[in-house]
Structures are given as C-alpha cells and as structure tokens.
ZAKEVEX-977595 format. One record per residue (C-alpha): residue number from 1; residue in three letters; z, y negated, x negated. Coordinates in steps of 0.2 Angstrom, whole numbers, padded with zeros to 4 digits. Each point is the difference from the previous one (the first is absolute). Layout:
<recs>
+-----+--------+-------+-------+-------+
! num ! residu !    up ! north !  east !
+-----+--------+-------+-------+-------+
! NUM !    ala !     Z !     Y !     X !
...
+-----+--------+-------+-------+-------+
</recs>
This chain:
<recs>
+-----+--------+-------+-------+-------+
! num ! residu !    up ! north !  east !
+-----+--------+-------+-------+-------+
!   1 !    met !  0456 ! -0861 ! -0397 !
!   2 !    ser ! -0004 !  0017 ! -0007 !
!   3 !    his !  0002 !  0011 !  0015 !
!   4 !    arg ! -0007 ! -0001 !  0018 !
!   5 !    gln !  0013 !  0000 !  0014 !
!   6 !    glu !  0004 !  0017 !  0006 !
!   7 !    ser !  0004 !  0004 !  0018 !
!   8 !    pro !  0018 !  0004 !  0006 !
!   9 !    met ! -0005 !  0019 !  0002 !
!  10 !    glu ! -0007 !  0000 ! -0018 !
!  11 !    leu !  0015 ! -0009 ! -0007 !
!  12 !    ser !  0012 !  0013 !  0009 !
!  13 !    ala ! -0010 !  0014 ! -0008 !
!  14 !    lys !  0000 ! -0009 ! -0017 !
!  15 !    ala !  0020 ! -0001 !  0002 !
!  16 !    ile !  0001 !  0019 !  0002 !
!  17 !    trp ! -0011 !  0003 ! -0015 !
!  18 !    val !  0011 ! -0012 ! -0011 !
!  19 !    arg !  0015 !  0009 !  0005 !
!  20 !    glu ! -0008 !  0017 ! -0004 !
!  21 !    gln ! -0005 ! -0007 ! -0017 !
!  22 !    thr !  0017 ! -0007 ! -0003 !
!  23 !    leu !  0008 !  0017 !  0003 !
!  24 !    leu ! -0012 !  0008 ! -0012 !
!  25 !    leu !  0004 ! -0013 ! -0013 !
!  26 !    his !  0019 !  0005 !  0003 !
!  27 !    gln ! -0005 !  0018 ! -0002 !
!  28 !    tyr ! -0008 ! -0004 ! -0017 !
!  29 !    ala !  0014 ! -0011 ! -0005 !
!  30 !    pro !  0017 !  0004 !  0009 !
!  31 !    gly !  0008 ! -0015 ! -0008 !
!  32 !    thr ! -0010 ! -0012 !  0012 !
!  33 !    arg !  0010 ! -0008 !  0014 !
!  34 !    val ! -0009 !  0008 !  0014 !
!  35 !    ala !  0010 ! -0005 !  0015 !
!  36 !    ser !  0000 ! -0019 ! -0006 !
!  37 !    ser ! -0019 !  0001 ! -0002 !
!  38 !    leu ! -0003 !  0007 !  0017 !
!  39 !    ser !  0007 ! -0014 !  0010 !
!  40 !    pro ! -0012 ! -0015 ! -0004 !
!  41 !    val ! -0016 !  0010 !  0002 !
!  42 !    glu ! -0006 ! -0008 !  0016 !
!  43 !    phe !  0002 ! -0017 ! -0008 !
!  44 !    leu ! -0009 !  0005 ! -0016 !
!  45 !    val ! -0014 !  0007 !  0009 !
!  46 !    ser ! -0002 ! -0015 !  0011 !
!  47 !    leu !  0000 ! -0011 ! -0015 !
!  48 !    tyr ! -0013 !  0009 ! -0010 !
!  49 !    tyr ! -0011 !  0006 !  0014 !
!  50 !    gly !  0003 ! -0013 !  0013 !
!  51 !    gly ! -0013 ! -0012 ! -0007 !
!  52 !    tyr !  0010 ! -0015 ! -0004 !
!  53 !    leu !  0007 !  0003 ! -0018 !
!  54 !    arg ! -0011 ! -0009 ! -0013 !
!  55 !    his ! -0003 !  0012 ! -0015 !
!  56 !    arg ! -0013 !  0007 ! -0011 !
!  57 !    pro !  0005 !  0018 ! -0006 !
!  58 !    gln ! -0014 ! -0001 ! -0013 !
!  59 !    glu !  0007 ! -0016 ! -0007 !
!  60 !    pro !  0019 !  0002 !  0002 !
!  61 !    arg !  0005 ! -0016 ! -0008 !
!  62 !    trp ! -0012 ! -0011 !  0010 !
!  63 !    ala !  0008 ! -0017 !  0001 !
!  64 !    gly ! -0004 ! -0002 !  0019 !
!  65 !    arg !  0009 !  0016 !  0005 !
!  66 !    asp !  0015 !  0001 !  0011 !
!  67 !    arg !  0016 !  0006 ! -0009 !
!  68 !    leu !  0010 !  0015 !  0006 !
!  69 !    ile !  0017 !  0003 ! -0009 !
!  70 !    met !  0009 !  0016 !  0005 !
!  71 !    ser !  0018 ! -0006 ! -0005 !
!  72 !    lys !  0007 !  0017 !  0006 !
!  73 !    gly ! -0010 !  0008 ! -0014 !
!  74 !    his !  0007 !  0017 !  0002 !
!  75 !    gly ! -0008 !  0000 !  0018 !
!  76 !    leu ! -0017 ! -0004 ! -0007 !
!  77 !    val ! -0007 !  0018 ! -0002 !
!  78 !    ser ! -0009 ! -0001 !  0017 !
!  79 !    leu ! -0010 ! -0014 ! -0007 !
!  80 !    tyr ! -0008 !  0011 ! -0013 !
!  81 !    pro ! -0012 !  0010 !  0012 !
!  82 !    ile ! -0005 ! -0017 !  0008 !
!  83 !    leu ! -0004 ! -0008 ! -0017 !
!  84 !    ala ! -0010 !  0015 ! -0005 !
!  85 !    asp ! -0010 !  0001 !  0017 !
!  86 !    cys ! -0004 ! -0019 ! -0002 !
!  87 !    gly ! -0007 !  0003 ! -0017 !
!  88 !    tyr !  0013 ! -0007 ! -0012 !
!  89 !    phe !  0000 !  0017 ! -0009 !
!  90 !    pro ! -0007 !  0018 !  0003 !
!  91 !    met !  0008 !  0011 !  0012 !
!  92 !    glu !  0000 !  0013 ! -0013 !
!  93 !    glu !  0015 ! -0010 ! -0008 !
!  94 !    leu !  0012 !  0004 !  0014 !
!  95 !    pro !  0004 !  0018 ! -0005 !
!  96 !    lys !  0004 ! -0006 ! -0017 !
!  97 !    ile !  0014 ! -0010 !  0005 !
!  98 !    ala !  0015 ! -0001 ! -0012 !
!  99 !    thr ! -0009 !  0010 ! -0014 !
! 100 !    gln ! -0004 ! -0006 ! -0017 !
! 101 !    gln ! -0018 ! -0001 !  0005 !
! 102 !    ser !  0003 ! -0012 !  0014 !
! 103 !    tyr !  0004 ! -0019 !  0002 !
! 104 !    leu !  0008 !  0004 !  0017 !
! 105 !    gly !  0019 !  0001 ! -0001 !
! 106 !    val !  0013 !  0004 !  0013 !
! 107 !    ile !  0004 ! -0018 ! -0001 !
! 108 !    pro ! -0016 ! -0011 ! -0002 !
! 109 !    asp ! -0003 ! -0013 ! -0012 !
! 110 !    ala ! -0012 ! -0015 ! -0003 !
! 111 !    gly ! -0011 !  0011 ! -0011 !
! 112 !    ile ! -0007 !  0009 !  0015 !
! 113 !    pro ! -0016 ! -0008 !  0007 !
! 114 !    gly !  0005 ! -0008 !  0017 !
! 115 !    val !  0018 ! -0002 ! -0004 !
! 116 !    glu !  0006 ! -0018 ! -0003 !
! 117 !    thr !  0017 !  0002 ! -0007 !
! 118 !    thr !  0013 !  0013 ! -0007 !
! 119 !    asn !  0015 !  0001 !  0011 !
! 120 !    gly !  0011 !  0014 ! -0006 !
! 121 !    ala !  0016 ! -0011 !  0003 !
! 122 !    leu !  0002 ! -0006 !  0018 !
! 123 !    gly !  0002 ! -0018 !  0005 !
! 124 !    his ! -0013 ! -0008 ! -0011 !
! 125 !    gly ! -0016 !  0001 !  0010 !
! 126 !    leu !  0003 ! -0015 !  0012 !
! 127 !    gly !  0004 ! -0012 ! -0014 !
! 128 !    val ! -0015 !  0005 ! -0009 !
! 129 !    gly ! -0010 ! -0001 !  0016 !
! 130 !    ala !  0006 ! -0018 !  0003 !
! 131 !    gly ! -0005 ! -0005 ! -0018 !
! 132 !    met ! -0017 !  0007 !  0003 !
! 133 !    ala ! -0001 ! -0009 !  0017 !
! 134 !    ile !  0005 ! -0017 ! -0007 !
! 135 !    ala ! -0013 !  0002 ! -0015 !
! 136 !    leu ! -0014 !  0005 !  0012 !
! 137 !    lys !  0004 ! -0016 !  0010 !
! 138 !    ala !  0000 ! -0010 ! -0015 !
! 139 !    gln ! -0017 !  0007 ! -0004 !
! 140 !    gly ! -0007 ! -0004 !  0017 !
! 141 !    ser ! -0003 !  0019 !  0003 !
! 142 !    gln ! -0002 !  0007 !  0018 !
! 143 !    ala !  0007 !  0017 ! -0006 !
! 144 !    arg !  0016 !  0006 !  0008 !
! 145 !    val !  0015 !  0010 ! -0007 !
! 146 !    cys !  0009 !  0014 !  0009 !
! 147 !    val !  0016 !  0008 ! -0006 !
! 148 !    val !  0007 !  0016 !  0007 !
! 149 !    cys !  0019 !  0002 ! -0001 !
! 150 !    gly !  0011 !  0015 !  0006 !
! 151 !    asp !  0014 ! -0004 !  0012 !
! 152 !    gly !  0013 !  0006 ! -0013 !
! 153 !    glu ! -0008 ! -0011 ! -0013 !
! 154 !    met !  0004 ! -0015 !  0010 !
! 155 !    asn !  0018 !  0002 ! -0006 !
! 156 !    glu ! -0006 ! -0008 ! -0016 !
! 157 !    gly !  0006 ! -0017 ! -0003 !
! 158 !    ser ! -0016 ! -0005 ! -0009 !
! 159 !    val ! -0010 !  0004 !  0016 !
! 160 !    trp !  0010 ! -0013 !  0009 !
! 161 !    glu ! -0003 ! -0013 ! -0014 !
! 162 !    ala ! -0019 !  0002 !  0003 !
! 163 !    ile !  0003 ! -0001 !  0019 !
! 164 !    met !  0008 ! -0017 ! -0002 !
! 165 !    phe ! -0013 ! -0006 ! -0013 !
! 166 !    ala ! -0016 !  0004 !  0010 !
! 167 !    pro !  0003 ! -0011 !  0015 !
! 168 !    lys !  0006 ! -0014 ! -0011 !
! 169 !    his ! -0017 !  0000 ! -0009 !
! 170 !    gly ! -0010 !  0003 !  0016 !
! 171 !    leu ! -0007 !  0017 ! -0005 !
! 172 !    asn ! -0010 !  0004 !  0016 !
! 173 !    asn ! -0011 !  0011 ! -0011 !
! 174 !    leu !  0014 !  0012 ! -0003 !
! 175 !    met !  0004 !  0015 !  0012 !
! 176 !    leu !  0016 !  0011 ! -0002 !
! 177 !    val ! -0002 !  0017 !  0008 !
! 178 !    ile !  0017 !  0009 !  0002 !
! 179 !    asp ! -0002 !  0019 !  0002 !
! 180 !    asp !  0016 !  0002 !  0011 !
! 181 !    asn !  0002 !  0019 !  0000 !
! 182 !    lys !  0019 ! -0002 !  0001 !
! 183 !    ile !  0004 !  0012 ! -0014 !
! 184 !    ser !  0003 ! -0005 ! -0018 !
! 185 !    met !  0003 !  0011 ! -0015 !
! 186 !    leu !  0017 !  0007 !  0005 !
! 187 !    gly !  0001 ! -0001 !  0018 !
! 188 !    phe ! -0003 ! -0010 !  0016 !
! 189 !    gln ! -0002 ! -0018 ! -0003 !
! 190 !    arg !  0011 ! -0005 !  0014 !
! 191 !    glu !  0015 !  0009 ! -0009 !
! 192 !    ile ! -0004 ! -0008 ! -0017 !
! 193 !    leu ! -0004 ! -0018 !  0003 !
! 194 !    asn ! -0006 ! -0004 !  0018 !
! 195 !    leu ! -0012 ! -0015 ! -0002 !
! 196 !    ser ! -0006 !  0001 !  0018 !
! 197 !    pro ! -0007 ! -0010 !  0009 !
! 198 !    phe ! -0013 ! -0004 ! -0013 !
! 199 !    val ! -0011 ! -0011 !  0012 !
! 200 !    asp !  0015 ! -0012 !  0004 !
! 201 !    lys !  0005 ! -0002 ! -0018 !
! 202 !    leu ! -0017 ! -0003 ! -0007 !
! 203 !    ser ! -0004 ! -0012 !  0014 !
! 204 !    ala !  0016 ! -0010 ! -0005 !
! 205 !    phe ! -0006 ! -0001 ! -0018 !
! 206 !    gly ! -0016 ! -0008 !  0006 !
! 207 !    trp ! -0012 !  0015 !  0001 !
! 208 !    asp ! -0012 !  0004 !  0014 !
! 209 !    cys !  0006 !  0017 !  0004 !
! 210 !    his ! -0007 !  0014 !  0011 !
! 211 !    arg !  0006 !  0018 !  0004 !
! 212 !    leu ! -0013 !  0014 !  0003 !
! 213 !    asp !  0000 !  0019 !  0003 !
! 214 !    gly ! -0005 !  0005 ! -0017 !
! 215 !    his ! -0008 !  0017 !  0006 !
! 216 !    asp ! -0010 ! -0007 !  0015 !
! 217 !    met ! -0017 ! -0002 ! -0009 !
! 218 !    ala ! -0008 ! -0011 !  0013 !
! 219 !    gln !  0015 ! -0012 !  0000 !
! 220 !    val !  0001 ! -0001 ! -0019 !
! 221 !    gln ! -0019 ! -0003 ! -0001 !
! 222 !    thr ! -0001 ! -0013 !  0013 !
! 223 !    arg !  0016 ! -0010 ! -0005 !
! 224 !    met ! -0003 !  0001 ! -0019 !
! 225 !    gln ! -0018 ! -0006 !  0002 !
! 226 !    gln !  0006 ! -0014 !  0010 !
! 227 !    leu !  0014 ! -0005 ! -0012 !
! 228 !    trp ! -0010 !  0003 ! -0016 !
! 229 !    leu ! -0016 ! -0010 !  0006 !
! 230 !    asn !  0010 ! -0014 !  0009 !
! 231 !    pro !  0014 ! -0006 ! -0011 !
! 232 !    gly !  0012 ! -0013 !  0007 !
! 233 !    gln !  0009 ! -0013 ! -0009 !
! 234 !    arg !  0014 !  0011 ! -0006 !
! 235 !    pro !  0001 !  0016 ! -0011 !
! 236 !    cys ! -0001 !  0015 !  0012 !
! 237 !    ala !  0011 !  0015 !  0001 !
! 238 !    val ! -0004 !  0016 !  0009 !
! 239 !    val !  0013 !  0013 !  0003 !
! 240 !    leu ! -0007 !  0018 !  0003 !
! 241 !    asp !  0010 !  0011 !  0011 !
! 242 !    thr ! -0003 !  0017 ! -0009 !
! 243 !    val !  0007 !  0017 ! -0003 !
! 244 !    lys !  0003 !  0007 ! -0017 !
! 245 !    gly ! -0010 !  0016 ! -0003 !
! 246 !    lys ! -0010 ! -0004 !  0015 !
! 247 !    gly ! -0009 !  0016 !  0006 !
! 248 !    val !  0010 !  0012 ! -0010 !
! 249 !    ala !  0014 !  0009 !  0010 !
! 250 !    ala !  0009 !  0005 ! -0016 !
! 251 !    leu !  0002 ! -0018 ! -0005 !
! 252 !    glu !  0001 ! -0011 !  0016 !
! 253 !    asn !  0017 ! -0007 !  0004 !
! 254 !    arg !  0009 !  0008 ! -0015 !
! 255 !    ala !  0012 ! -0011 ! -0009 !
! 256 !    leu ! -0005 !  0006 ! -0017 !
! 257 !    ser ! -0019 !  0002 !  0003 !
! 258 !    his ! -0003 ! -0013 ! -0013 !
! 259 !    val !  0005 !  0012 ! -0014 !
! 260 !    leu ! -0006 !  0016 !  0008 !
! 261 !    ser ! -0014 !  0010 ! -0008 !
! 262 !    leu ! -0011 !  0012 !  0011 !
! 263 !    ser ! -0004 !  0018 ! -0006 !
! 264 !    his ! -0018 !  0005 ! -0001 !
! 265 !    asp !  0002 !  0010 !  0016 !
! 266 !    gln !  0008 ! -0015 !  0008 !
! 267 !    val ! -0015 ! -0011 ! -0005 !
! 268 !    glu ! -0012 !  0012 !  0008 !
! 269 !    thr !  0010 !  0001 !  0016 !
! 270 !    ala !  0001 ! -0019 !  0001 !
! 271 !    ile ! -0019 ! -0002 ! -0002 !
! 272 !    gln ! -0002 !  0012 !  0014 !
! 273 !    glu !  0012 ! -0011 !  0011 !
! 274 !    leu ! -0010 ! -0015 ! -0003 !
! 275 !    arg ! -0017 !  0006 !  0006 !
! 276 !    pro ! -0003 ! -0002 !  0018 !
+-----+--------+-------+-------+-------+
</recs>
C-alpha cells in the first residue's frame, strides 16, 4: 500500500479539498460533468486515503495493484486531484485540463496515469471488470477489482449480463459500487426507469450486497475497509446512497443538474459554501 491510513477527521478534510478542486476543474473546463463528479467523493477519498487500496503511483501498471474502473466515466473528474495528490502526475497538470497541452480530458481515458480504462460510453465497465477479475484469479493474484457505476447506468443491459456472469464464476475479487445519486442525464431516475431496490435485486442475482450512506465518511471508511479486506465467497456490491451535486446548492436535487454548468461566480460561491 502506498499511503498510510488517515484518520476520519483527515479524510473528511480531504473530501472538502477534493470537492474544491473538482469545482476548480469545472471552472477551467465547463464541459466537465461537475454534479455527477461530486456525489462519489467520500468513496474515492476512502479508497485512496483509507489505507487499503494496493497501488503504486510511481509504478501505475504494477502487476499487484488493485484495479479501479470508473464505468461512469463522465463522473471521474473528482478522481483527478486525488491521482495528482497521490503522485500519479504533477498537480500543475490540473489547471491544464481540456487543453491541447494536457492529457486530462473532460472524460478520462486509459492514457492518464492511474486510469485503467476508457469509459466514454456507459455500461461497459462491469463487463471489463469481470474479465479482469477472472484473469487475476487464473493468475493466482490477490489483487481486487472495483467498478463504479452510476444508478442511471444500471439501465444498460450489458451491466446485467455481467451481474449474472460474476456469481457464476465465483468472482469474489470483484466489487461493484453503485453511485445511487438518483438523477440521470435528463431527470430523476425514478421517473425514467426505476430499478429500486438495488439491494434486493442484486442479492437475488447472487451478490453479497450492502447499502451505505455515501456521504457519511466514518460509515463509508469502516464498511469499505471491512468489505475490501475480508471478501466472502460471492462478488460484492455496495450501493452508495448519495446526492448529485453534493455540497453545492445550485446543483443539489435539481433534475437537470447532470448537464448544468456553473459560471465563474457560481464556482466561487460554491467553494465558499463547502468551507466549514
């Protein structure tokens, strides 16, 4: 592991910093999906600073690393400041996002240090993750695979093919994390295609499934660490109960927040809102 385990207070402070940096990235590149990127922040902070993810920023393709696949690729921007802070690339790269001088796009790709796959189209990450998991098992590796999907993305049929595939092959080294922020691109998920309750449905398909308050840092850290370090016999799914645009009044609970862009002044106001 490349990072020490930080305290809950340190993790909460880091989450505020990540949200500030995500808003600044949106200010540099208004095409980034800022609301979608703000909902999984506590999970990402816990994963990278919580002391259980095996990775080597100076050796991004180290064979023993755990794999993170952000299947909701448009919601990956909040990962950029974390990767920079961990040492995958210099912090000075962040303000260059979406310019010809940068490898950081508004939707990331596998050419960025620390990013495993390109996920511009939704619905493919879990299938790729299942393939990685079965390959790692065949190699006798202890590495684990984590795939993050949006709740709207769960509408894709390819996701459910992978959900059926993973238990069949005993992929207990695979974790699916659903960022259940309840709003997809064009409205509230319940009004488009309501898939709730995720826990009951995934359990019926043979997954070990859990639901967490995705913004309760202590709960996320404690449960994620338990589930990551103590895998059972089945693939594991974690449903994070989150808020799209978390921490920004101009975005929270707005049906079209996915496609909204904030002005320069709105970003400045939102950053002030975040600070205690």
